[in-house]
N, C-alpha and C positions, 0 to 999 in steps of 0.2 A: 332411641333415635340416634343415627350415626353422627359422629362428630367430624367436622372438617379438619383435615390435616393441617398443621401449622408449619410455616417455613422453619427450617433448621439452619440457624446461623453458625452452628458449631461444626458443620460438615462442608466438604468440598468435593466436587466430582470432576474427574479427569475428562476433558472435552473430547478426547480421542478414543479412549477405551472404556469409559464410564466406570472406572474404579473409584470407590468412595473412601474418603479419608476423614479423620477427625482433624478439624482445622487447627493448624498451628502456625502462627504468623512468623515467618523468619525475619531476622534483623536486616538492616541495610547492608548490601553486599553479599547477603546469603540468598538462597533460593530453595523453594519446595519442589521437589521432582517426583513424578509418578514412578513407583517402583516397578509397575508393569510394563510401561511403554516409554519411560524416560522423558515424557513430556514435562516441560517446565510449567508448574501450576502457579506459583507466585515468585515474583523476582523483584522486590522493591529496591529502588535506587534513590539516592539523594539528588534532589533537584532534577529528577528525570522528567518531570512535566515541562519545565522550561526548555530542556534540551529537545524533547519531542516536538514542541511547538516551533522551536527554531528550525528543526529539521523539516517540519511540515511546510513552513513558509518557504524555505529554500526549495523544496520539492515543487511547490506551486510555480515559483518563478522559473525553474528548470523545464518543467513540462510545457509551460507556455512558450519559452524560448526555443526549446527543442522542436516543438511542432511547427514553428514558423521559419526558422533559419534553415539554410541548405543543409541537407544531411550528407549527401555525397555528390560528386560530379563525375561524369563518365565521358571519356573522349575516345572515339574510334573512327578510323577512316575520315578524319578531318571534322567529324561531327562532334559537337559538345553539348551536354545537357546536364542541368542540375536539378535536384529534386529534394523536397523537404519530406519529413515524416508524414505530414498531413496530406501532401500530394501523393505520396506512395499509398497511403491508406484508402484514398478516394480515387485511385487510378481507374477503377471499374465502376464509377458512379453512374454511368449511362448503361442502359440495357438490363438484362435479367440478373446480372451479377451485382446490382446495386445493393442488395441485402448483405452480401458477403463484404462489400466495400464498407458499409456502415458498421457491420460488426467488427471488422478489423480496426476501424478508427476508434470504436468504443473500447475495445480490449487494450489498445495501445495507449490511448490518450485520455479518453473521457472517464473510463472506469477508475484508473489511478487518480485522476484529479478529483473525482467525486469522493473517493475514499479519504483523501487527504483533507478536503474541505469539511467532510463530516466529522473527521477526528478533531479538527480545529474547533468546530462548533461545540463538541462535547468537552474538550479538555480545557479550553481557555477559562471558562467560568470556574471550573474545578481548581485549576492552578492559582486562579486569583482569589481563592477562598470565598467564592460566592456560591449561592444556590445554583444547581444545574439549570441549563437553558431548557426552555420548554420543548418537550419531545426529545430530550437528550438520550434517553434509553433506546427508543426506536432508532434514532440516528446512529448510535454506536452499534446496535445490532445490525443495521443495514450495512455499515462500513465493514463489519466482520464478515457478513454474507458475501460481500463483493470481493473479499480477499483472494479466493481461488480464481476469480475472473480477471484480476489485474495481472496482465501478462507482459509487462515491460521486460522482464528478464528473458522470457521466451523470444521476444522480438529481437533482443540484443544478440542471443545466440544464433538466431536465424540469419541475422545480418552478417555475422562473423563467418558463417559457413558459405553464404552466397558471395561474399567479397573474395574469399579464397578461390572460389570456382571461376569467377569472372575476371580475376586479376591477370590471367593469361590470355584473355580475349580482348581486353581493353585497358586503357589507362584510367585508374580509379583514384580520385582524390577525395579524401575525407573532409567534410565541411564542419563548421563549428557546432552544428547540431549533433553530430556523432559524438563528440567529446562531451557535450552537455548531457547527452543521453547516457553515456557511460557513467558520469558522475551521478546522474539520476538513479540509475539502478543500484549503485552502491548505497546511496542515502536511503532508498526504500527499504533495503535489507537491514541497514542499521536501525532505521526507525522501528521496524517490526520487531527487532530483537530487544530494543530499549523499552517497548511498551509492555507494561504489566497489566494484563487485561483484568485480572482479579481486582487489582487496586482500583481501576476505573469503575467496575461494577460495584465494588464496595462503596465507593464515593457517591455513585448514583443511588444506591439502596439507602445510604445513610447521609443524606444531604445536610450540609451545614446551614444553620439558620442565618439569614441576612440581618 
């Protein structure tokens, strides 16, 4: 009778190229890197959990503020208009382009916000040395699945290109949301680089007893 394969805790698989390695946990400040594609596999940091939580809270505040406050103001031929990120994303909310409008709002605002909230839901109990929250593993898996669809950086690059093109046609003034969004993009990148995903999965697979 065939036996069921048992999980191997002594192996680690690269998420990009599927190369398999014998697990060797690096010390703090060190990192384990895939020799085939240079993907960082393990990168433990001291007090990284608290830093990631602080960054996540800051990102939630920045996303909320950047979506509401004016992003830029345009003046041309005596006409003046201000627009927020949410206004721009929902500019075509009427008619057949409503799906495109909703998708734009989701990719710019709601998906990044959902990722951060899911990360907080997973990380806070772990950092507090408590058992994982109910459904923490699916929540973290969902946060990772949403990562390619969080396009705040793409939006920032597109805005930079558009501002260069229209600056010769109208007077453009950058609103507070523009600078909030610039800080937001930097914090999202820093958070992703600080997060050691193997450490999170290891904590979820081997929960501490309450």
